[in-house]
C-alpha positions in Angstrom: 166.5 69.9 181.6 163.5 69.9 184.4 160.9 69.6 182.1 157.4 70.7 184.5 159.8 73.5 185.1 160.5 74.8 181.9 157.6 75.8 179.5 156.4 74.0 176.7 158.1 76.2 174.2 161.3 75.9 175.7 161.2 72.2 175.9 160.0 71.7 172.2 163.0 74.0 171.4 165.6 71.7 173.9 164.6 68.6 172.1 164.0 70.3 168.4 160.5 69.4 168.1 157.8 70.6 166.6 154.1 70.4 168.1 152.1 70.4 164.6 154.4 67.8 162.5 156.1 65.8 164.8 159.9 64.4 163.9 160.1 63.5 160.4 160.9 59.5 159.9 164.5 60.0 159.1 165.2 62.0 162.3 163.2 59.4 164.7 164.7 57.0 163.0 168.5 58.8 164.2 167.6 59.3 167.3 166.4 55.9 167.6 169.6 54.6 167.2 171.2 57.1 169.6 168.5 56.5 172.4 167.5 52.8 172.1 164.3 51.5 172.0 161.3 52.5 174.6 161.9 49.2 176.6 163.4 48.6 180.2 166.5 46.5 180.7 166.0 42.3 181.1 167.5 41.0 184.1 169.7 38.2 183.4 168.1 35.3 184.8 170.0 32.5 187.6 170.4 29.2 185.5 168.4 25.7 186.7 171.8 24.1 187.1 174.0 26.9 188.9 171.0 27.1 191.1 170.7 23.3 191.8 174.9 23.4 192.9 174.1 26.9 194.7 172.0 24.6 197.2 175.3 22.6 197.7 177.2 25.8 198.9 176.0 25.3 202.7 179.0 24.2 204.6 177.1 20.5 206.2 175.9 19.7 202.7 179.5 20.0 201.8 180.5 17.8 205.1 178.2 15.1 204.1 180.0 15.3 200.7 183.3 15.3 202.0 182.5 12.3 204.6 181.3 10.3 201.3 183.9 10.8 199.5 186.3 9.8 202.1 183.9 6.9 203.1 184.0 5.5 199.5 188.3 6.1 199.3 188.7 4.4 202.3 186.3 1.7 201.5 188.0 0.4 198.5 191.8 0.8 199.9 190.9 -1.1 202.4 188.8 -4.1 200.2 185.5 -4.1 201.5 183.8 -0.7 199.9 181.1 0.2 201.6 178.8 1.2 199.5 175.7 2.2 201.5 177.2 4.5 203.2 177.7 6.4 200.0 174.8 6.2 198.2 173.1 7.5 201.2 175.1 10.5 201.5 175.0 11.1 198.4 171.4 10.7 198.3 170.3 13.2 201.2 172.6 15.7 199.2 170.5 16.0 196.1 167.2 15.6 198.0 168.2 18.8 200.0 169.8 20.8 197.4 166.5 19.1 194.4 163.9 20.8 197.6 166.0 24.5 197.3 165.9 24.6 193.7 161.9 23.8 193.2 160.9 26.2 196.3 163.4 28.7 194.8 162.4 28.0 191.0 160.1 31.3 190.5 162.5 33.4 189.0 161.9 37.2 189.3 159.7 39.3 186.2 159.4 42.2 187.7 161.1 43.9 184.3 158.5 41.9 182.2 155.9 43.2 184.0 157.2 46.3 184.5 157.7 46.1 179.8 154.2 44.6 179.7 152.4 47.8 181.1 153.7 50.2 178.5 151.4 50.7 176.1 151.5 48.0 172.8 150.8 50.8 170.2 150.7 55.1 170.4 148.9 57.9 168.5 151.9 60.0 167.3 152.5 62.5 164.8 155.2 61.7 162.4 155.7 63.9 159.1 152.9 65.9 159.7 150.7 62.9 160.3 149.2 61.0 163.1 150.1 57.5 162.5 150.3 54.4 164.8 153.1 52.9 166.0 154.9 50.6 168.3 155.7 52.0 171.6 158.9 50.3 171.7 159.7 53.0 168.8 158.5 56.2 170.3 162.0 59.0 170.6 162.7 61.7 172.7 160.9 64.6 170.6 158.2 62.4 169.1 154.2 63.6 170.1 151.8 61.8 171.3 148.4 62.4 170.9 146.3 61.1 174.5 142.8 60.1 175.5 140.3 58.4 177.4 141.6 54.7 178.0 145.0 55.0 176.3 147.9 54.0 178.6 150.8 57.0 178.5 153.9 55.1 176.5 156.7 56.9 177.9 157.4 60.3 180.0 156.0 63.2 178.2 155.4 66.5 178.7 152.0 67.9 178.1 151.8 70.5 175.5 147.6 70.2 175.4 144.6 69.3 177.9 141.7 69.0 177.4 140.1 68.4 180.7 142.8 65.2 180.6 143.0 63.7 183.7 145.3 60.8 184.0 145.3 57.7 186.7 148.8 57.9 188.5 148.2 55.5 191.5 150.6 52.6 189.9 153.1 55.5 190.2 152.6 57.9 193.2 149.7 56.5 195.4 147.6 58.9 194.7 144.1 57.3 194.5 142.3 60.6 192.8 143.2 61.5 188.9 145.5 64.6 188.3 143.9 66.9 186.8 146.8 68.0 183.4 147.5 71.6 182.5 150.5 72.6 179.7 151.8 75.6 182.0 154.9 75.4 183.9 155.3 75.2 187.6 156.5 77.1 189.5 159.4 75.9 192.2 159.2 76.8 195.6 161.9 79.3 197.1 162.6 76.8 200.0 162.1 73.8 198.0 164.5 71.6 195.7 162.6 70.3 193.1 158.6 69.1 192.7 157.7 66.1 194.0 156.3 63.6 191.5 153.0 63.7 192.5 152.1 67.5 192.0 154.2 67.4 188.0 150.7 68.7 186.6 152.1 69.2 183.3 154.1 65.5 183.2 152.7 62.5 182.3 154.4 59.4 182.9 154.8 55.7 181.5 152.4 53.3 183.7 149.8 56.0 183.9 146.4 55.4 182.3 144.5 58.0 180.8 140.8 58.3 182.4 139.0 61.2 181.5 139.6 64.2 178.3 142.6 64.3 175.8 145.6 66.3 175.7 149.0 65.8 173.2 152.3 65.7 175.0 156.3 66.0 174.0 157.9 62.5 174.5 160.9 63.7 177.2 162.1 60.5 178.2 162.0 57.1 176.9 163.4 53.8 178.2 165.2 52.9 181.7 165.7 56.8 181.4 162.0 57.2 182.3 160.9 57.3 186.1 159.6 53.7 185.5 163.1 52.8 184.5 164.5 54.3 187.2 162.6 51.5 189.5 163.1 49.2 186.7 166.9 50.0 187.9 166.2 50.0 191.7 164.7 46.2 191.5 168.1 45.6 189.6 170.2 47.0 192.3 168.6 46.5 195.0 170.2 43.9 197.6 168.2 41.2 198.9 169.7 40.2 202.1 169.4 36.5 204.2 166.4 36.1 206.3 166.8 35.8 210.1 166.3 32.3 210.4 169.1 31.4 207.2 171.8 33.5 209.1 170.8 31.7 212.4 171.4 28.3 210.2 174.4 29.6 208.7 175.7 30.3 211.3 174.5 26.9 213.1 176.3 25.1 209.9 180.2 26.7 210.9 179.5 26.1 214.6 179.2 22.1 213.7 181.7 22.1 211.0 184.1 23.6 213.6 182.6 21.2 216.6 183.8 18.5 213.7 186.9 19.5 212.9 188.2 19.9 216.3 187.1 16.5 217.8 188.8 15.2 214.5 192.3 16.7 215.0 191.7 15.8 218.8 191.3 12.2 218.3 194.0 12.1 215.2 196.5 13.4 217.9 195.1 11.0 220.7 195.5 8.4 218.0 198.6 9.1 217.2 200.4 9.1 220.1 198.5 6.1 221.2 199.0 4.3 217.4 202.7 6.6 216.2 204.6 3.7 215.3 202.3 1.0 214.2 200.8 4.2 212.0 203.8 4.7 210.5 204.3 1.0 209.5 200.6 -0.1 209.5 198.8 3.1 207.4 195.2 1.0 207.2 195.4 2.7 210.7 195.6 6.2 209.0 192.2 5.1 207.3 190.8 3.7 209.9 190.8 7.1 211.9 189.7 8.5 208.9 186.7 6.6 209.3 185.8 8.0 212.5 186.0 11.1 211.4 183.0 10.3 209.1 181.2 8.6 212.0 181.8 12.2 213.5 180.8 14.2 210.6 177.7 12.0 210.2 176.7 12.0 213.8 177.1 15.7 214.3 175.6 17.0 211.7 171.6 16.8 211.7 170.9 15.9 207.6 167.6 16.0 207.8 167.4 19.2 209.4 167.7 21.5 206.4 164.9 19.2 204.6 163.0 19.0 207.8 163.0 23.1 207.8 162.2 23.2 204.5 158.8 20.8 204.5 157.7 22.9 207.8 158.2 25.7 206.3 156.0 24.3 202.9 153.6 22.6 205.3 153.1 26.7 206.6 152.5 27.6 202.9 149.9 25.2 202.2 148.0 26.0 205.6 148.9 30.1 205.1 147.3 29.9 201.3 143.7 28.4 202.6 144.3 31.6 204.5 144.6 33.8 201.4 148.1 34.6 202.2 150.3 32.9 199.1 153.7 33.2 199.6 156.4 32.9 196.3 159.7 32.5 199.4 159.8 30.2 202.3 162.0 31.7 204.5 159.3 34.9 203.9 156.5 32.4 206.9 159.4 32.9 209.4 160.5 36.5 208.2 156.8 37.6 209.0 156.8 35.9 212.5 159.7 37.8 213.6 158.2 41.0 211.6 158.3 44.8 214.2 157.4 47.0 211.9 154.8 47.0 208.5 155.5 50.0 206.3 151.8 50.1 204.6 150.7 51.4 201.4 147.7 53.2 202.2 145.8 53.5 198.8 144.5 50.0 198.1 146.2 48.8 200.9 144.7 49.9 204.1 141.9 51.7 201.7 139.5 50.1 199.7 141.3 52.1 196.5 137.5 52.8 195.7 136.3 57.1 195.9 133.2 56.3 197.8 130.5 59.0 199.2 130.1 59.5 202.9 128.4 62.3 203.6 126.1 64.6 202.1 125.2 68.4 203.9 121.8 68.3 202.2 118.8 71.0 200.8 116.8 69.8 198.1 115.0 66.5 198.7 117.7 63.8 199.1 116.1 61.9 195.1 116.9 65.4 193.3 120.1 65.6 195.0 121.6 62.2 194.5 120.2 61.9 190.8 121.8 65.8 190.3 124.9 64.1 191.1 124.7 60.8 188.8 123.6 63.3 185.6 126.1 65.7 186.2 129.1 63.6 185.3 130.4 61.5 182.6 130.2 58.3 184.9 128.1 55.2 183.6 126.1 52.5 185.2 126.8 49.0 184.3 124.4 46.7 184.7 126.6 43.7 184.3 129.4 44.8 186.5 126.8 45.8 189.0 129.2 49.3 189.4 129.9 52.7 187.6 132.6 52.9 185.4 134.7 55.7 184.1 136.5 58.7 186.5 136.6 57.9 189.8 134.9 60.1 191.3 132.5 60.6 189.0 131.7 56.7 189.2 131.3 57.4 193.5 128.5 60.2 192.5 126.2 57.7 190.4 127.4 54.4 192.8 125.8 56.6 195.6 122.8 57.1 193.3 122.5 53.2 192.9 122.7 52.4 196.7 119.0 54.0 196.5 118.4 52.1 193.2 118.2 54.8 191.3 120.2 53.7 187.7 119.3 54.1 184.5 119.4 57.9 184.8 120.6 58.9 181.7 118.1 57.0 179.9 115.0 58.4 181.9 117.1 61.9 181.7 118.5 62.1 178.6 121.2 65.0 178.6 120.5 67.6 175.5 122.8 70.4 176.9 125.9 70.9 178.4 129.4 72.8 179.7 132.1 70.4 179.6 134.2 70.8 182.8 136.9 73.3 183.1 140.2 73.5 185.4 139.7 77.3 185.2 136.2 76.9 186.1 136.3 74.5 188.6 133.1 72.8 187.3 130.6 71.3 184.8 127.1 71.9 183.5 124.5 69.5 182.4 120.8 70.5 181.1 118.6 66.8 181.3 114.9 66.9 180.3 112.7 66.1 182.7 109.3 62.9 182.6 107.2 66.4 182.6 108.8 68.2 179.2 110.6 70.1 181.6 114.5 70.6 181.6 116.1 70.9 184.6 120.2 72.3 184.6 122.8 70.9 187.3 125.5 72.2 187.7 128.9 70.2 190.1 131.6 71.5 191.3 134.0 73.0 193.6 131.6 74.2 197.0 132.8 77.7 197.2 132.7 78.7 193.7 129.1 77.1 192.9 127.6 78.6 196.2 129.2 82.0 194.9 127.0 81.1 191.7 123.5 80.3 194.1 121.0 82.8 194.5 118.3 80.2 196.3 118.5 77.3 198.2 115.8 74.8 198.7 114.4 73.9 201.8 113.2 70.6 201.6 110.7 70.7 198.4 110.7 74.6 198.7 113.2 77.3 197.2 113.8 79.9 199.3 116.5 82.7 199.2 120.3 82.4 200.1 121.1 84.3 202.7 125.1 85.9 203.6 124.2 83.4 206.9 123.2 80.9 204.9 126.4 81.0 202.6 129.0 81.4 205.9 126.7 77.7 207.3 127.4 76.4 203.9 130.4 77.2 203.5 131.0 76.2 207.2 129.9 72.6 206.3 132.0 72.6 203.6 135.6 73.4 205.3 134.4 70.5 208.4 133.9 68.0 206.0 137.7 69.1 204.2 139.1 68.9 207.8 137.6 65.0 207.5 139.9 64.6 204.4 136.8 64.5 202.5 136.4 65.4 199.1 133.6 67.5 198.4 131.6 68.5 195.9 128.7 71.3 195.8 125.6 70.9 194.0 123.2 73.2 192.5 119.9 72.9 189.8 118.4 75.7 187.5 114.9 74.6 185.9 113.4 75.5 182.1 110.3 75.5 180.4 112.2 74.6 177.1 115.9 74.2 175.9 118.5 76.5 176.5 119.8 78.5 173.1 122.7 79.0 174.6 124.9 76.3 176.3 127.8 78.7 177.2 129.3 77.9 180.7 128.8 81.8 180.9 125.0 81.3 180.0 124.7 78.6 182.3 126.0 78.9 185.4 124.6 82.0 187.3 121.0 83.0 189.4 121.2 78.8 190.4 119.5 76.9 193.3 121.7 75.6 195.8 120.6 71.4 196.7 123.5 70.0 198.9 127.6 69.2 200.0 128.3 65.9 198.9 131.8 64.1 200.8 133.8 61.4 199.3 136.9 59.6 200.3 138.9 56.3 199.6 137.3 54.9 202.8 139.3 52.3 205.1 139.0 49.0 204.4 136.5 47.8 207.6 139.0 44.5 209.0 142.0 46.9 209.2 141.1 48.3 212.3 140.9 45.3 214.1 144.0 44.3 212.1 146.1 47.3 213.8 145.3 46.7 217.2 145.9 43.1 217.0 149.1 44.1 215.6 150.3 46.5 218.8 149.3 43.7 221.1 151.5 41.6 219.2 154.2 44.1 219.4 154.1 45.4 215.4 154.6 49.0 214.3 152.2 49.8 211.8 153.6 53.1 209.8 151.6 54.7 206.9 153.2 56.0 203.9 151.2 57.3 200.7 151.8 59.3 197.7 148.2 61.4 198.9 147.9 65.0 200.7 149.4 65.1 204.3 145.4 65.5 205.9 144.2 63.1 204.1 146.5 60.6 205.2 146.2 61.6 208.8 142.8 61.5 208.6 142.7 58.1 207.6 145.7 57.2 209.9 143.5 58.5 213.1 141.1 56.8 212.0 142.7 53.7 212.1 144.7 54.1 215.2 148.0 54.6 213.5 148.9 58.1 215.0 147.1 60.3 217.4 147.8 63.8 215.8 149.4 65.7 212.9 153.1 66.1 214.4 153.4 62.0 213.6 153.2 62.6 210.0 155.5 64.7 207.5 155.9 64.6 203.9 158.1 63.5 201.1 159.6 67.4 201.0 160.0 67.0 204.8 161.7 64.2 204.4 164.1 65.4 201.9 165.4 67.7 203.8 166.7 65.5 206.4 170.2 63.8 206.5 170.2 60.1 207.4 171.3 60.5 210.9 168.7 62.8 211.5 166.6 60.7 210.2 167.8 58.1 211.9 167.1 59.3 215.0 163.7 60.5 214.4 162.0 58.0 212.2 160.7 56.6 215.8 158.5 59.8 215.9 156.9 58.9 212.7 154.1 57.3 212.0 152.6 58.3 208.6 154.7 59.7 205.4 152.3 61.9 202.3 153.6 62.9 199.0 156.6 60.7 198.9 158.3 59.4 196.0 159.6 55.8 195.4 163.5 56.9 196.3 162.0 57.8 200.2 160.1 54.6 200.8 163.2 52.9 200.6 164.7 55.1 203.0 162.1 54.9 205.5 162.5 50.9 205.4 166.6 51.4 205.2 166.3 53.7 208.4 163.9 51.3 210.4 166.2 48.7 209.7 169.4 50.5 210.4 167.8 50.5 214.5 167.8 46.9 214.3 164.1 46.0 213.1 162.8 43.3 210.8 160.6 45.4 208.4 158.1 44.4 206.4 156.9 46.3 203.7 153.3 46.1 202.5 152.1 47.9 199.0 150.0 47.5 195.3 151.9 50.0 193.4 154.9 49.7 191.3 156.3 52.9 193.2 156.2 50.1 196.1 158.8 47.3 194.4 161.9 48.5 195.0 161.2 49.1 198.6 159.0 46.1 198.9 162.3 44.0 197.6 164.4 46.2 200.3 162.4 45.3 203.3 162.7 42.1 204.7 159.7 41.0 203.7 157.6 42.1 200.5 154.0 42.0 200.8 152.1 42.4 197.7 148.5 43.3 196.8 146.6 40.3 194.8 143.5 41.9 193.2 144.3 45.8 193.4 148.4 45.1 192.8 149.9 45.6 189.8 152.3 42.6 188.4 155.8 43.7 189.3 155.0 43.7 192.8 153.5 40.4 192.7 156.9 39.3 191.5 158.5 40.9 193.7 156.8 40.5 196.6 158.1 37.8 199.3 153.7 37.2 200.0 151.0 38.2 198.2 147.4 39.2 199.7 145.2 36.9 197.8 142.0 38.8 199.0 144.1 42.5 199.4 143.0 42.3 203.2 145.3 43.9 205.5 144.3 42.0 208.1 145.5 38.6 206.5 148.9 40.4 207.4 148.3 39.6 211.2 147.3 36.0 210.7 150.5 35.5 208.9 152.1 36.6 211.1 150.6 34.6 214.0 151.1 31.7 211.8 154.9 32.7 211.6 155.1 33.3 214.7 153.9 29.5 215.5 156.4 27.8 212.8 159.3 29.4 214.2 158.7 28.5 217.6 158.3 24.9 216.2 161.5 25.4 213.9 163.1 26.0 217.2 160.9 22.8 219.1 163.0 20.4 215.9 166.2 22.3 215.9 166.5 21.6 219.9 165.4 17.5 219.3 167.4 17.2 216.4 170.7 18.9 217.9 170.0 17.1 221.3 170.0 13.2 219.7 173.3 14.6 217.6 175.4 16.0 220.0 174.5 12.7 222.1 175.6 10.9 218.8 178.8 13.0 218.8 179.7 12.2 222.3 179.0 8.4 222.5 181.2 8.1 219.4 184.1 10.4 220.5 183.4 8.5 224.4 183.9 5.5 222.5 187.2 6.3 220.2 188.8 7.8 223.3 188.0 4.5 225.4 189.2 2.2 222.3 186.0 0.9 221.2 183.6 1.4 218.3 179.8 2.2 218.9 178.3 3.4 215.6 178.3 2.8 212.0 178.2 5.5 209.8 175.7 4.0 208.5 174.0 3.1 211.4 173.6 6.9 212.5 172.9 7.9 208.9 169.8 6.1 208.9 168.7 7.2 212.8 169.1 10.9 211.7 167.5 10.3 208.8 165.1 8.5 209.6 164.4 8.0 213.6 165.0 12.0 213.8 163.3 13.3 210.4 159.3 11.3 211.2 158.9 12.7 214.9 160.7 16.5 214.3 158.0 16.8 210.8 155.5 15.8 213.7 156.8 18.8 215.9 156.7 21.0 212.9 152.7 20.7 212.7 152.6 21.4 216.6 149.3 23.9 217.1 150.2 27.7 218.6 150.9 28.3 221.9 147.8 30.4 223.8 150.0 33.8 224.3 151.9 33.4 220.8 150.0 36.8 219.5 150.9 38.8 223.2 154.9 38.0 223.0 156.7 40.9 222.0 158.5 39.9 218.4 161.6 38.7 218.6 165.1 40.7 218.0 167.1 40.1 214.7 170.1 39.6 216.9 168.4 37.0 219.4 170.1 33.9 217.9 168.4 30.2 217.6 169.9 29.3 220.9 168.0 32.1 223.0 166.4 32.3 225.7 168.5 29.7 227.2 167.9 26.8 224.7 171.3 26.3 224.5 171.6 25.1 227.8 168.8 22.7 227.2 170.3 21.0 224.1 173.8 20.0 226.3 171.7 19.0 229.3 169.7 16.5 226.9 172.6 15.8 225.2 174.4 14.4 228.0 171.3 12.7 229.1 171.0 10.9 226.0 174.7 10.1 225.9 174.8 8.4 229.6 171.3 6.4 228.9 172.8 4.9 225.2 176.4 4.2 226.8 174.5 2.7 229.6 172.4 0.3 226.7 176.2 -0.8 225.1 177.6 -1.9 228.5 174.2 -3.5 229.0 174.7 -5.2 225.9 178.1 -6.5 226.4 176.9 -7.8 230.2 174.1 -9.7 228.3 176.3 -11.2 225.8 179.4 -12.4 227.8 176.9 -14.0 230.6 177.1 -11.4 233.2 180.7 -10.0 232.3 181.7 -7.1 230.8 185.2 -7.6 229.0 186.6 -4.7 227.2 189.7 -6.5 226.1 187.8 -7.1 223.0 186.6 -4.1 222.4 190.3 -2.4 222.8 191.8 -4.9 220.5 189.0 -3.4 217.6 186.6 -6.3 217.8 183.2 -4.7 218.4 180.4 -6.3 220.4 176.8 -7.3 218.2 175.1 -7.3 221.1 176.0 -4.0 222.5 176.4 -2.5 219.5 172.3 -3.6 218.7 171.3 -2.4 222.0 172.7 1.0 221.6 171.6 0.8 218.4 167.4 0.2 219.8 168.0 2.8 222.8 169.3 5.6 220.8 166.2 5.4 218.2 164.1 5.2 220.6 164.8 7.9 223.3 164.7 9.8 220.4 161.4 8.7 219.9 160.3 9.1 223.7 162.1 12.7 223.6 160.3 14.3 220.3 157.2 14.0 223.0 159.0 16.4 225.7 159.6 18.6 223.1 156.3 19.6 222.2 156.5 22.3 225.0 160.2 24.0 225.6 158.6 23.8 230.1 155.2 22.7 230.1 155.0 19.2 231.7 154.2 16.7 228.8 151.0 15.6 231.2 149.2 19.2 231.1 148.8 19.6 227.5 145.0 19.7 226.8 145.8 18.4 223.0 147.5 15.3 221.6 149.5 15.9 218.3 147.9 13.1 216.3 151.4 13.7 213.7 153.5 12.9 216.5 152.3 9.5 217.5 152.0 8.6 213.8 155.8 9.5 213.3 156.3 7.6 216.4 154.5 4.2 215.4 156.3 4.8 212.4 159.5 5.4 213.5 159.1 2.0 215.6 158.4 0.0 212.6 161.4 1.2 210.6 163.6 0.4 213.4 162.3 -3.2 214.7 162.3 -4.2 210.9 166.4 -2.7 210.2 167.1 -5.0 212.9 164.9 -8.5 212.6 165.2 -8.1 208.8 168.0 -10.5 208.3 169.4 -9.1 205.5 168.7 -5.2 206.7 170.5 -6.2 209.6 173.7 -8.2 208.2 174.2 -4.7 206.6 173.9 -2.7 209.7 175.9 -4.9 211.2 172.9 -6.0 214.5 172.3 -9.1 216.1 168.6 -10.8 217.2 168.2 -9.4 220.5 166.4 -11.7 223.5 163.2 -9.9 225.6 165.0 -9.3 228.8 167.6 -7.0 226.7 165.1 -5.7 224.3 163.6 -4.5 227.0 166.1 -3.0 228.7 167.2 -0.9 225.5 163.1 -0.1 225.6 163.7 0.8 229.5 166.5 3.0 229.5 165.5 5.2 226.2 161.7 6.1 228.4 163.6 7.4 231.3 164.5 9.9 229.1 160.6 11.7 229.9 160.8 11.1 233.2 164.3 12.7 233.4 162.9 15.2 231.5 159.9 16.3 233.6 162.2 16.5 236.2 164.0 19.2 234.1 161.2 20.9 233.3 159.8 21.2 236.7 163.3 23.1 238.5 163.6 25.1 235.6 160.1 26.7 235.2 161.3 27.3 239.2 163.9 29.0 238.3 162.6 31.3 235.3 159.7 31.5 237.8 162.3 33.7 240.5 163.8 35.5 237.5 
C-alpha cells in the first residue's frame, strides 16, 4: 500500500489501528514477532585472518611462495639447504600481506551508523496511554507522537500536524524543512509515483522534526523503511577494482606467464642438452628447478606492491594536511583519473545554511530587520554566535544580527501571536515597543501578505499602497523567485494597547507593507574557482540534488556548471527514460533535481557504462549507495552523516569542494610517480631475467636467487620510494584525465622498459666477462663456466654493476623525457636513497661473513672502477635515447 496516496482513515483501517488508543500491548507483541525489531540488518564482517590470507591471493605473491618452497626442497634434497633464500622470500610475503591488511582494516560501519541515526526512545500510544518505548520495539500500526527536536523512529503516515516541519535533507537533499499535512496526495495524470521529497503526508526514519508537533501511524519498520532500502543497497552494491588495481593484476598475470614460458624453454633446452644424464643424475633436474627459482625471483619485482602501497600512504599523509582524509589507499590513484564528479548540491556546493542575500525595502532597514527577526520562533544563541531553530527563521535572526541587533526578543517582549498556519501561509506577533506602544509584525508568502496591505512605508512615512505599487512589489517578488530565492514579505501595524483579540482574523488586515527578504542556501565561495580548475583539468562536474529544479538550475548557472535550463532534468523525468536512451542522453545533462537514491546510482552507472571514471560527493544518507557504487566516493566530514563517511573512499575534513581538486592534483602526481616506479623496477627486472636467461642458455650461472632478492629489495626499493616523492610536473592539471582503458604501459612506456632492460643486460653481462678477464689474468675462458663452476670475480663485478646501474638509472627516471641535466629542482630523497643503497651494496660485498653467504669476493681497484664505470654508462645512453624520443614524438 502506498500510504501517501490514501487517506489517513484508509491507512488506519489497513493497519488495523486506532488513532486515539493505538495498539494493545498484546497486539504489539504479536506484530513484533511477525515483523521483527525496528532495526537495520547488520553486515557480516570479514575476519582478520581471512583478510590476511586474501592478500596472498596475488599471483606475484603465490609465485614467491612457490619459489621459496622449491628452494627449500631443492636445498634439502642436495643436503645443502639455502635457508637465507627461503627466509628472505617469506619475510617479503608476510610484510606485503600485513601492509595490505592494515590499510584495509577499517571495515565498513555504514549499517551501524544507520542504526545509530534511529531514535533511541519514542512516544507511543499503547493501551490508550502515552508511553515511552525503545524505538526498536515499534511495529506497523503504532501511533507515535512527534514534536520539535524528535527524530522520526520509523516510516510513518501523518495523522495530525500542527505546523509540523521535518528536516529531510539527509534523505532527499532538500535543504528547506518540509511542512507536513494530513491530506492524501493526488497522483498527477502523467506520473507513476510521487517523489520522496514531495510526500508531505509522510515522515521517514532518520529525519528530524524541527518545528511544531504532530501524530503519525507507523507504516514501515526496520529494513522495510526508506532507510532500510538504502541499507540494503549498501550491502548489495558491488565495489569494483580501481584502475590501478586492475593494471597491477594484469601485470602480475603477464609476469607469471612470462616466467612459466621461460622456465619451460629452459627445461626443454636442458632436457635436449642433458636428457640422458638427467635420467641417471636426478640432481640435474633439481638444478633446473633452481634456475626456475632464479628466474621467478628475477622476474617478480618483489618490492613493487610494497613500494606502491608506501607511495600511496605518503600521498595520504600529504592529502590529510590539505583536509582530504583518505580511507582507502587506492582512492588516491583513482582521483587522479577522475573524469566525472557527481556532486550533491546541499552542503557540498552550497553551505547548507539558509542565508538572506537580498532585500526589497520600503520601511527603514532597522525596522525591517527587527520585524523579520521578531516575527519568528528562532532565538539568538550568544555562545554559538548564531541563531538556533528552524533554518528559514534562523536566516532572518542571523540577518538582523549582522546589523548588530541581537537579543531583540528581550528588548521587545512578545505579548500576542497568531502562529504560522500552512493554510494562511503566514504568522503574526505583537511585541511591546520601548515607548509603550505595541507593534504587530506579520511575515509570510509575499502574494498573501501584499493582499492584506492597504498602506506602505516610504522611508519613515506611511503612504497609501496603490495598485501600481502592488504590481511593482509582485514583480520584485517574481524577480527574486526567478533567481531561486525563497522570498518572505513583512508587514506591520501599530497599537496603543495590547489587542484584546489576537486571532488571525482580528490581526491580519489593513497592514502596512515593510519589505521583502530573499534567502537561499548560498554557494561556497571557493567552489566557483574549483569548478573552473576542474574543467581545465578535463573533469566534468554534475550536480545532483533533491531541491526544486529552478533552484538547482540557478545555483548551477552561478557556478558555471550549466548555461541554460535545457541541461537539467528532474527525477520524475528520468524515470520515464529507458536505460538505453539515458545512456545516449547522459552527456547532455549536468543537473538532476528532485532525485531519489536510486536515481543517483543510475546516473553513476550511466557514466561508468560510457567508460568514465566517476566520483560521487555528498553528505546525506541518500548519497551513500551511489557513493559506494562510484569509482570513488567522497563524503563530507563536517555536515556528512556517519553513513556517508564510512562508505566513502575519501572524506573532506573541511567540506570544501576545492579540496577535491587539490586531491585530484595530488592523485595525478602520485600516479605519474607510480608509473615512474613501475618503469624503473621493471626495466631492472627485465635485465635480471635476460641476464639469467642468456647465462643459462650459454650454460653458466650468473646470479643466485638470494643475490637477486637483495638487489630487488634493497637496491631497487629505496630509489623507487624516492621516485614516488617527486614533485608534480608543471602541466599535471592542464592534461585531460587518462582513459580508464589506458594500460600501465600506455604512451610508449612498454617500449622504454624493454629498451632500458636490454641496455642494462648488456652492461651487466659486459661486467661479468670483464670480471672473468681480470680473474684469469687477461684471458676469458668459459670452460669452467660450462662445467658449472661459477666465476667469483665475474659474479661480484656483475652484481656491483647491476646494483649501481639501478641507482644511476633511478635519476634517469625522474622524468620519462626531460633531460636529467635540465631539471631545476633536486629530489633530496633520491640522493639519500642512492647513498644508502650504495653503502648497503658495499657492506654486502666487503663484510666477510656476508660476502661468503652471498658468494662474493674482494675486488681490486681496477675491477671495482670498471664495474662502476659500466654502471654509470646508463646515464649518457639514456640521455641520447630521451633526445631521440623527444624528436620523434615532437614530429607526431
